N, C-alpha and C positions, 0 to 999 in steps of 0.2 A: 711737432718736433722742430726745433730750430737749430741753427749752427752755433748758438751761444755756448761757450764752455760750461760744463757742469760743475766745475770747481773754481773757487776764488781763493787760492792758497789753501788753507786748511778748512775753509768754509764751502759748502755747496752753493752753487749759484742761486738756488732758490731759498737761501737762508732768510731773506727778508720776509718771505711768505710765512715761514715757520715762526718767525718772531711775532708777526701780526696775530697769529693764532694763540699766542700766550696772553690770556686776559686775566689770569690770576683770580678766578671766580670765588675762591674761598677767602680772599683777603677781607679783613675787617673793614666794613663800610661798603663792600661790594657783595659780600655774602648775604643771602636772605636771612641768616641768623642775626637777630637784633639784640639778644641778650648776650653781654660780653662774656660772662662765665660759660655760657653754653657754647659760644663761639670758640673760646679757648679750648674747651674739651674737644670740640670737633676738629679744630686745626691741629691740636697736638696729636690726636688720633690719626690724622692723615699723615703727619710727619712720622709717627711711630710705624705706620704701615710701610712707608717708603724706606725705612731703615733696613728692611728685610731681615736683619739679625733679630732673633727673638729676644724678649725681655729675659734678664738674668737675675731677677730678684731673689730666686730661691737658692742661688749658689753661695755657699759660705765663703766669706772673705778669707778666713783662716790666716790671719796676718802672722808673719814671722819677722821679728825685729832683730837687726844686727847690732854690733857693738856701738856704744855711744861715744861721742866725742864732743868736747866743749867748744862753743863758739863765743863770740863777744856778746854775752848777755842771753844766750840761748844754747840749747842742746841739739846736736845733730845725731840722727840715726838713720840707718837704712831700713826699709820695710818692703816685704814681698807679700803680695796679696793676689787673690783670685778675683779679678774683675768680671771674668766670664768663666764658663765651664771649660774653655779651650786651652788656657795658658795662664801660668803664674807671671806676674808683672812686678818688676823691681822698681822702687822709687826711693825718694828721700823725704824725711819728715823732720821739720825744724820746730822746736818748742821753746817759747820764751821761758826764762827763769821766773819763778814766782808761783803763786797758788793756783791761778786759773779758776774756773774755765775761761779760756781766751777766745777772742774772735779768731777766725781762720780764713785762709785764702787757698783755694785750689788754683795752683799756678800751672798754666798750660803752655808748653813750649811751641816754638815756631817750626816751620819747614826749612826754608833757607837753602835747600839742596845740600845740606851739611848733615851727614848721618852718623858720624862717629860719636857725636854727643847728642843727647836729648835733654834729660833733666839737668844735665851739667851746663846747659846754656843759661840756666836761671838760678841754679844753686851751686855754690863753689864746691867742686869735688874734692873734699878733704881726703878721700880714700884712694886717689889715683893721680900720681904726678903727671903721667903722660896725658891724661884727659885734661888736667888742669891747664896745661899750656894751650891746648885747643880751645878750652872753654874761656880762658882769659882773652884770647884773640877775638872770639865771638862777642864777648862782652864789650871789648874795646870798639868793635865795629858797629854794634847795634844799640848798646845800653850805656854809653859814656863810661865804659870801664867798670860799671857796677854789676854785681850779682843781685838781681832784683829780689830773689827769695831771701837771701841773707839780710838785705835791707829791711824787708818786711818783718822778719823774725826779730831783728833788733828793735823794731817799732812796736812789738808786742803781739804779733800774729803767729799762730800756728800755721805752718806752710807745708803743703803736700804737693810734690811734683813727681810725676811718673813718666816713664818712656812710652811713647806711642809706638805702634808696630813699625819697625824699620829703623829706629834710632837707638843710639846708646847700646844698652845691654840686649836690645831686641833687633840689632842690626850689626854693622851698618848695611843698609839695604843697597845703596848705590842708585844714583839718579836714573840710570838706564833700565833698571829692573822694576821700577814702580808699576809701569803699565802692565807688565806680565803678571805681577802679583795681583793687581786689581782685576784683570781679566779672569785669572784663575779663581779668585774668590767669587766672582759673578757666576762662573761655571759651576761652582759648588753651592749655588743658591744663597750666597751671602754677598756682602759688598764691603769694600775697604772703608768707605765713608760711614756705613752703618756700624761696622765694628768699632771704629774710633768713637763714634757718638755713644754707643752703648758703654764703652769703657769709661768715658768721661762722666756719663750719667751715674754709673756705679761708684766712681771715685768720689763724686760729690757726696753721695750717701754715706760712704765709708768715713770720709772726713767729718761730716756732721755728726756721726754716731760715736766718735771718740770721746771718752770721758773728759779729756783735757780741753775739749772744744765746747763753746757755747753754741748749741745747734741753731739758735735764733740769729747768729751773727756770722754767717759763712758766705763768702763771695768767691767768684771765679774771676781770674785775670789772665789775659794773654795778649801777645803781640803777633801780628801777621796771622799765620794759620792758627796760632794760639788764641788770637782775638776771635776768629771764627768759632773756635771750639768753646770759648767763654760764653758768647751769646747763645750758641746752640744748646749748651748745657743748661743755661738758665731757662730756655724755652721748654726743655724736656724734663726738668727736675724742679720739684718744689723744695728741695733741700737747700737751695741758694736764696739768700736774702737780697743779693745784688750781683751785678757783673760789670766788668770793665773790659772793653775791647779796643785795642790800639792797632790801627792800620788794617782793618778788614771789615768794611761795610760798603755796599754798593747796590744799585739796582741791577738785576740780571741782564736785561736787554741792553743797558748802557755799557755793561762790562763785556758783552759778547760782540766785540768789534775787531776788525782785522788788526793784527799785531799784538793783541792782548795776550798775556801769558797764559790765561785760562784756556786758550784754544790749542795749546800745545799738547794737551793730554797730560801724561805723566803725573805731576803733583796734583792736578785738578781732580783726580779720582778720589783723593781724600775728602773732597767736599762735594761730590756728585751723588745725590740720592735719586735713583731711577724714577722718573715720572713725576717727581714732586713739583717741578716747574709748571706742570699743567694745572696746578691748583693754587700755589702760593709763590710770591716773589720772595727774594732773600730778606728784605726788611719785614715782610709779613710773618716769616718764621720767628725772627727776633722779637716781634711784637707779642708773641704768645707769653712772653715774660712780663708784660705790662700788668699792673702799674708799678711793679717793683723798681727800685732805683737801678738805672743803667747808664753807663758812660761809653761814649764812642768818640775816639780821637782819630784824626786823619791828617797826613802830611799833604799839603797842597802841591808838592812837587813829586808825589808818589807816582811812579809810572805804571804801577799795577792796578790802580783804581782811578779811572778817569773822573775828572771833576763833575761831569754831568751825572755819573752814576752815584757819586757820593751825595750830591745835592738831592737827587730823586729819593734816595734812601733816607736821608735826614728829614726831608719833608714828610715822608710817609710815617716815619717813627714819631715825629712831633705831632702829627695829626692823631695818632692812636693814643699817645699819652695825654694829649689835650682832651680827647673824648672821655677819658677817665678822670678828668680834673686833677691830673697828676703831672703836669708839664714840668713842675719844679723838680721832679724826681729824675728827669731825663737830662743828661749833660752831653751836649753835642758841640764839638769844636774842631775846626780845621786850622792847622798851623801852616800858614801860606809859605813860609821859608824852608819847611822841612820836607824830606823825602820819606822813604820807607825805613823809619827808625823809631826807637822808643828811648829818647835821650833823657838826661837827668832832669831837665825842666819839665818834660811830660810826666816823668815818674813822680816828681814832687807834687804835681797837681793831682795825679791819680791817688797817691798815698793820702793826701789831705782829704780828698773826696771819700775814700774808703773810711777814714777816721770819722767823717761826718755822718755817713749813712749807716755805718755799723755801730 
């Protein structure tokens, strides 16, 4: 026993020792499994176990569609589905005019500590003038004033966007209540991160199964927490042909440093799977999606993701895709002048990339 304080801000004084114990033994290249397909099965099974929330494959979606409205070259409609056995979830569905079947994008909203809107952050809420003002302000702040979903629909994609638990029609949760929600779900033998992962996994399957959609050409796209959700869904689901993640990729050890937002708890619980870090690092989980096309963009001035963490993750991802002779399917880019945003220039590159890979 020493006189050294046991806490360093939110971190225990012995946190470096705990970090050293994280060796990620199931990572591709470190794992004793040498066949990549066998590794993917084993790694995905480990992630599935960490989700805690059981698979929901047998739950009927039972979709209910709302009144349609016309957009600029596409049709808007609301849709309510059962992603799990626990709750009905409302979302929006955009369908281009024309014959189809169309390529499709599962659009996954961010966190942002802004809970009054969820799906409305990415799809213009034609059904609610009050939310429209809030949504436009968010689009101005993060997306150069664009509604990303509407832009994709005009480009010829079916777009599905749903509220995660705590946002929009499933909220507003309020920033201070997230931790209580997460702890109570853990007490109930579930987890907030696992529930969100299961819902996104099921949403991908629902979208791919629509008659209007070409099931071979479905991608996930998200910004910030939505970016995390995009690569996580690609790792867990074979219904996605590609995924694009903007402003969410890092090495875990490099992210877990004093002052990082992750250490505050609260929103971190949406991305914390109990015990998973004893087996896989963050880019290792994303690598389960290899060798499918994947895109990762990062802002060099993003305070949430230290440059060291992004570099470690990019190197790890590149090594996995290279091992599959598929490095050309992996798009990695850091925008040195940008922070935590998904602006119009980034969007234009993502849209062109989606056109190419789908």
